[in-house]
C-alpha positions in Angstrom: 0.0 0.0 0.0 1.4 3.4 -0.9 1.5 6.5 1.2 -1.3 8.1 -0.7 -4.0 5.6 0.4 -6.8 7.3 2.4 -6.6 6.8 6.2 -9.9 4.9 6.2 -8.5 2.4 3.7 -5.3 1.9 5.7 -7.3 1.4 8.9 -9.5 -1.2 7.1 -6.5 -3.0 5.7 -4.8 -3.1 9.1 -8.0 -4.3 10.8 -8.4 -7.0 8.1 -4.8 -8.1 8.5 -5.0 -8.2 12.3 -8.3 -10.2 12.3 -6.7 -12.7 9.9 -3.7 -13.1 12.1 -5.8 -13.4 15.3 -7.8 -16.3 13.7 -4.9 -18.1 12.0 -1.9 -17.5 14.2 -2.5 -15.7 17.6 -5.2 -18.1 18.9 -3.0 -21.1 18.2 0.0 -19.4 19.8 -2.2 -18.7 22.9 -2.7 -22.4 23.3 1.0 -23.1 22.7 2.1 -20.6 25.3 -0.6 -21.6 27.8 -0.1 -18.3 29.8 3.7 -18.5 29.9 4.3 -15.1 28.3 7.6 -14.8 30.2 9.0 -16.9 27.3 8.5 -13.8 25.1 9.3 -11.2 27.7 12.3 -12.7 29.5 14.6 -10.6 31.6 12.5 -7.4 31.7 11.2 -5.2 34.5 13.1 -6.6 37.5 14.5 -4.6 40.5 16.9 -6.0 43.1 15.1 -6.3 46.4 17.2 -8.6 48.7 19.8 -11.3 49.0 19.2 -14.8 50.6 20.9 -18.2 50.7 20.6 -20.3 47.6 17.9 -23.0 47.7 17.2 -26.0 45.5 15.5 -25.0 42.2 16.6 -21.4 42.4 17.6 -19.9 39.1 21.4 -20.1 38.9 21.5 -16.8 36.9 20.5 -15.0 40.1 23.5 -16.2 42.1 25.5 -13.2 43.4 29.1 -14.4 42.9 30.7 -11.6 44.8 28.7 -12.3 47.9 29.0 -16.0 47.5 32.8 -15.7 47.3 33.0 -13.5 50.5 30.7 -15.7 52.6 31.7 -19.1 51.1 28.0 -19.9 50.8 25.9 -19.5 47.6 23.6 -16.4 47.8 21.0 -15.4 45.2 19.5 -12.0 44.4 15.8 -11.6 44.9 13.9 -9.3 42.6 10.6 -7.5 42.7 8.8 -7.5 39.4 8.0 -4.2 37.7 4.6 -4.5 36.1 5.4 -1.8 33.6 7.0 -4.1 31.1 7.4 -3.0 27.5 8.5 -4.7 24.2 9.9 -2.6 21.4 10.1 -3.3 17.7 13.1 -1.8 15.8 11.8 -2.3 12.3 14.0 -1.9 9.2 11.8 -0.8 6.3 14.6 0.2 3.9 14.7 -0.5 0.2 16.0 -4.1 0.4 12.9 -5.3 2.4 10.7 -4.6 -0.5 12.1 -7.7 -2.2 10.2 -11.0 -2.4 10.4 -13.7 -5.0 7.0 -15.2 -4.2 3.7 -13.9 -3.1 5.1 -12.0 -0.1 7.9 -9.5 0.3 10.1 -9.2 3.3 8.2 -6.0 4.2 4.9 -7.9 4.4 6.5 -10.6 6.5 7.8 -8.0 8.9 4.4 -6.4 9.3 2.7 -9.7 10.0 5.4 -10.6 12.6 5.0 -7.3 14.4 1.2 -7.7 14.3 1.3 -11.1 15.8 3.8 -10.4 18.6 2.4 -7.0 19.4 -1.2 -8.3 19.7 -0.1 -11.4 21.6 1.7 -9.3 24.2 -0.8 -6.4 24.5 -3.7 -8.7 25.1 -2.0 -9.9 28.2 -1.3 -6.5 29.7 2.1 -5.6 28.2 2.9 -2.5 26.2 4.6 -2.3 22.8 6.4 0.5 21.0 8.3 0.8 17.7 11.0 2.6 15.8 10.6 2.6 12.1 13.6 3.0 9.8 13.5 3.9 6.0 16.5 5.9 5.1 16.7 7.1 8.6 14.8 6.6 11.9 11.7 8.8 11.0 9.0 7.3 13.2 8.8 6.7 16.9 5.7 5.0 18.3 5.5 5.2 22.1 4.9 2.0 24.1 1.2 1.6 24.8 -1.2 -1.3 25.2 -4.5 -2.5 23.6 -5.7 -3.6 20.3 -6.3 -0.1 18.9 -2.6 0.7 19.6 -1.6 -2.4 17.6 -3.8 -1.3 14.7 -2.2 2.1 14.8 1.2 0.6 14.7 0.3 -1.6 11.7 -1.3 1.5 10.0 1.9 3.5 10.4 3.9 0.6 8.8 1.4 0.5 5.9 1.4 4.3 5.3 5.0 4.2 4.3 5.9 4.2 0.5 5.5 0.9 -1.3 9.2 1.2 -2.1 11.7 3.0 0.0 14.2 5.3 -1.8 17.4 3.6 -2.9 20.4 4.0 -0.5 22.6 1.9 1.7 20.9 0.9 4.9 22.7 2.2 8.0 21.4 -0.4 10.5 23.7 1.2 13.1 21.5 4.3 13.1 18.4 2.3 14.0 20.2 0.5 16.8 21.7 3.7 18.3 18.3 5.3 18.2 17.0 2.3 20.1 19.6 2.8 22.8 18.6 6.5 23.1 14.9 6.0 23.1 14.3 2.7 24.9 15.7 3.7 28.3 14.1 1.2 30.7 15.2 -2.4 30.5 12.8 -4.4 28.3 12.4 -6.7 25.4 13.6 -5.6 22.0 12.9 -7.2 18.6 15.2 -6.0 15.8 13.3 -6.8 12.6 15.6 -6.5 9.6 17.3 -8.4 6.7 20.6 -7.1 8.1 21.7 -6.0 4.7 23.8 -3.1 5.8 27.4 -1.9 5.7 29.5 -3.1 8.7 29.4 -1.0 11.9 26.1 -2.2 13.3 27.6 -5.1 15.2 28.9 -3.2 18.2 25.7 -1.2 18.5 23.7 -4.4 18.6 26.0 -5.8 21.3 25.6 -2.6 23.4 21.8 -2.8 23.0 21.9 -6.4 24.1 23.8 -5.6 27.3 20.9 -3.4 28.4 17.9 -5.3 27.0 16.7 -8.8 26.1 17.3 -8.6 22.3 16.1 -10.9 19.6 17.3 -10.4 16.0 14.4 -11.3 13.6 16.3 -11.9 10.4 14.1 -11.4 7.2 15.2 -13.3 4.1 14.0 -14.7 0.8 15.0 -18.0 -0.8 16.2 -16.3 -3.9 18.9 -14.4 -1.9 20.6 -17.8 -1.2 20.3 -19.7 -4.5 19.3 -18.7 -8.0 17.3 -21.0 -10.3 18.0 -21.4 -14.0 16.0 -18.5 -15.5 18.3 -17.6 -18.4 19.2 -13.9 -18.8 17.9 -11.8 -15.9 18.2 -8.2 -15.0 19.1 -7.9 -11.3 18.7 -4.7 -9.4 20.4 -3.8 -6.1 17.5 -2.5 -4.0 19.9 -0.6 -1.8 21.7 1.3 -4.6 19.4 1.0 -7.6 22.3 -0.4 -9.7 21.2 -2.9 -12.4 23.1 -5.8 -13.9 22.3 -8.3 -16.6 23.3 -11.8 -15.5 23.1 -15.3 -17.1 21.5 -17.6 -14.6 21.7 -20.4 -17.1 25.4 -20.5 -16.4 25.9 -23.2 -13.7 29.3 -21.6 -12.7 27.6 -18.3 -12.0 24.9 -19.9 -9.9 27.5 -21.8 -8.0 29.5 -18.6 -7.3 26.3 -16.8 -6.2 25.4 -19.6 -3.8 29.0 -19.7 -2.4 29.0 -15.9 -1.8 25.6 -16.2 -0.2 26.9 -18.9 2.2 29.9 -16.7 3.1 27.6 -13.7 3.9 25.3 -16.0 5.9 28.1 -17.4 8.0 29.5 -14.0 8.7 26.1 -12.6 9.7 25.3 -15.5 12.0 28.7 -15.2 13.6 28.1 -11.4 14.2 24.7 -12.0 15.8 26.1 -14.7 18.0 29.0 -12.5 19.0 26.5 -9.7 19.9 24.9 -12.1 22.3 21.3 -12.1 20.9 18.8 -14.8 20.1 18.0 -15.1 16.3 14.7 -15.9 14.7 15.0 -16.7 11.0 11.9 -15.6 9.1 11.8 -16.2 5.3 9.1 -15.0 2.9 8.1 -18.6 2.3 7.9 -19.5 6.0 4.8 -20.3 7.9 4.6 -17.5 10.6 3.1 -19.8 13.2 5.8 -22.4 12.8 8.6 -19.8 12.9 7.3 -18.2 16.2 6.7 -21.7 17.6 10.4 -22.5 17.0 11.3 -19.3 18.7 9.2 -20.2 21.7 10.8 -23.7 21.9 14.3 -22.1 21.8 13.4 -19.7 24.6 12.0 -22.5 26.8 15.1 -24.6 26.2 17.3 -21.6 27.2 15.2 -21.1 30.4 15.7 -24.8 31.3 19.4 -24.6 30.7 19.7 -21.5 32.8 17.7 -23.1 35.7 19.9 -26.3 35.6 16.9 -28.5 34.9 18.6 -30.0 31.8 21.2 -32.8 32.2 24.7 -31.5 32.2 25.7 -33.5 29.1 23.1 -31.6 27.1 24.3 -28.2 28.2 27.3 -27.9 25.9 27.0 -25.0 23.4 23.2 -24.7 23.2 21.9 -23.2 20.0 20.8 -19.6 20.1 19.1 -19.8 16.7 15.6 -20.6 15.7 15.5 -21.3 12.0 
């Protein structure tokens, strides 16, 4: 939808989208979570209240190692929960997310993901906010609750131009804006294809030190491997540059796939180094299955942290839901 669409049309489109997601995805995720929304909001809204001796089944993450060393007895930190918990979506809507080889573009997948997670969280008393990036961070949506707020968020995403102007995405700008604007500790979802010049990695790591951060990596199958389509004009969405390539050439397709694997490995290594969880979300993915994988990953991480998983299974647990 382009930016010239009437507000009433945008509101109707957003309401239709949200209703579809509520029937096809959110209701089923409700059953999957069964009230355990801490899986999605882990690590937010806690203030230190007291220290006490460690007891069986205490979360080992809460052990105060300094006090334990001084007293030669394990002590854990007790927290009081701050009910003012917020989740934030840092959404990359730059030119490259307009790409999609099938019926959906990465932009549409991002909007559906934000709609599902935002509604899932707000219907259980949490608040959600968002920062939207095109060629710069041009929209800040304060954290609020309720269905109408989710509809407003989806409308703001829909009001943006159908295609962002060409230009290299500076993902670092979005992450630095997140650091400035999201002051209280919370949950942050960085929704992007991570097609950006280097320099964002340190900003992501700094954001993750303050917040519980999940990188939602948007992708399309055609970005990994090219089919045999003969002569094809390819355009770089970030720069607008066009190039005629012969996809019938098996050598070219092999080089393309090899370069894609190198980029993939470098990206995943950077995300792991930043200390964030990663949710892979492709344009041909089933959204329910993708979020369910993410929930399973979170639950596994929680069991590992609490020591309820056998020690031989605790070596190098995966941080990626793909």
